[in-house]
N, C-alpha and C positions, 0 to 999 in steps of 0.2 A: 579719193576719199577711204580709207582705211579707219573702221569706229573695232568701240571696246565693244562686246557685249554682255550682258550677264542675263545669264540662262540660272533661274532658282526654281525651287519647292523646297515642298519637306522631302522625306525619305519615299524611294517607292513611285516615283513620276516618272522614268525614265529617263534619269538626267545624264550617266554615262554609255545608254544607246545611242540616245539624243550624238552626244559628243562621237564617237563611232559611227554613224552614220555619217555626219559630218565631212569629217575626214575620208570616207570612204569618197564621199562627193567632189571631193576635191581632186582626191588620186585620177581619178576614175579618169577625170578631163587634163591627167597629166598633167596635176599641181603638187607641189611638196608642199605636208605640213610637218608638225611636229604636238608631237601630246603630250603636257607635263602632266604627273602628278605627284603630293609628297610622298615622301617616304616614309612615314608612317603609315598611310591607309599597309598593309601590306600583307591584310586579307588574303590574296590573290599571288602575292611576291612583289616586292619593289619593282616600279621602273614598271609597272603593268597595270594595264583598266582592262576590267570586268565587268560585263554587264551582265544581269538576274539571269534578261534569259539562254545566255552564254557568249555573247561576243567578245573578243578580249583582245589587243593592240599597243602594243611596245610603244614604252610612258620615258621621261628624259625624267629621270626622279628631281626632287627638288624639299631645300631644307627650309627653316626661316630665314635662316642667315643668306644663304643664294641670291646672289643680285638677277634675277630672273632678263635684265635688260642685257647685260652681256654677254648671259649665257644662251639669251636668245640670239644677238647680231655673232658672233659665235658662230653656232649652228647653221643661221644663216650668211656667213661667207664663204663657210663650207657646200650650202648647196642652198640655191634658193627658195623662202620658203615664201608658202603663199598665202599662209595663215598658221594660229595658234591656237592650237585647245585645251584646258585651264578644267582637270580633275578634278573635282573634291577643291572645288575655288575658295573653300569656308576655311581652307588654311591658309591662303596669304597673311601677311602682315601687310599694314597699310601702309609700307615702303614697296614690297612687292605688286601691289594692285597699282601705285603709281607708276614704277617701272612699267607695267603691261598698259598701263597709255603711254609711254613715250617710246612704247613698242612699236602703237598703232600713228604718233602723232608723229617720229624720226626716221624710224623704218618703212611707216608704210606699210605696217602687214597688220590684219585686220586680227582683233583675238577674241575667241569663243570659249567667256570662263563661266561653269555650270557648275553650283553646289546651294548648300545648305543656306536661308537665309536664317535661320533662329536655331535654338541648340536645344538642348531638353528641356529648357525653366525658363523656355520661352525669350531669350535674351538672343541679342543681331552675334552673329563672329566677325567678329574685327573683320577678316576679308570679306567678309559678302557686306557689315557694312560699309563699305569704302567707295565698292564697286555697285553698293545697291544710288551710291552721293557720283561720282565718279565714270559709271559708263555714261557711252551715249545713247546706250539701248536697249533693255529692261524687258523679258520674256519671264512670266510667268509657265512653270509647266505641271501641269495639274493632278492631283491625287488624289487619291476616295477612303473616306475615313468609311468605316468598318459600318455606320447608320448610311452613304449613299451618296453623304455632304461633303462638299470640296473638303479636304485633306492642308491645314496649312499646318502645322504644330508635330511636333515630334518629342513621344514620351516614350525617356528610360528601361527598362525593365530590369530587375536583378533574375539571378539565378531561378528563384521562384515563381517570372512571369508579374512579378508586381508592380508598380510602380516606379522609380526613385524620386527626390525630390531634391534632392543635395549630390553633391559630387564635383568630379574636375568638371569643366567643357569639353573634353576630350576623353572621348572614348573610342577606339575603333571598334563596328560593331554594324553588324547585319538586321535581320530578320527576329533574328534569336536576340538581336535586342533592344531596339528599334519598332517603334507602332505609330505607322504617321496617322492621327486622328485630325479633327476639326476641334475650330477652340472652344466649342461647346463642351467637349468630352475632354480635350487637356482640360479644360479648368474647371472637372467634375472631377477626376482623377487624382490632380494637384492640389485641390483646397480642403 
């Protein structure tokens, strides 16, 4: 029986690297995978998953209006899928998380979703909230704060390197815009 997995962490924990490694492991055994990535994350080009250590793979892009069950079922009809992998899963909608559950329950295909748990204000993303609630298996990937403690939070920085306390929940960026920190240092910067 297929399951819905959610691998979550703050930034710089290796989520994309782990996703690409999982996809490679399936493919190495002659199994087919499909990687999904939100089209809004265009840092390395739309329809691409790229890790900080330089690994990359093509991905099927999606937006908040897409029906992922239909999209995956169509791919599965063209070529049998053995695993679906989702990068930046925090950007999924509630409906899309439900649809991914249907992929596991109706199509019997495992889904491995990788994403952030919270935003730069410590608030859960919609996709992450429902993945935490509805996934069969939760796995935290660890990142490290500058103090050496486990980093569970993300701080957004402005162009001058100062912490940002307000703004849109979504602003695409990498190490130039975000820093992972433990809760203690996150609170110290934002209070």
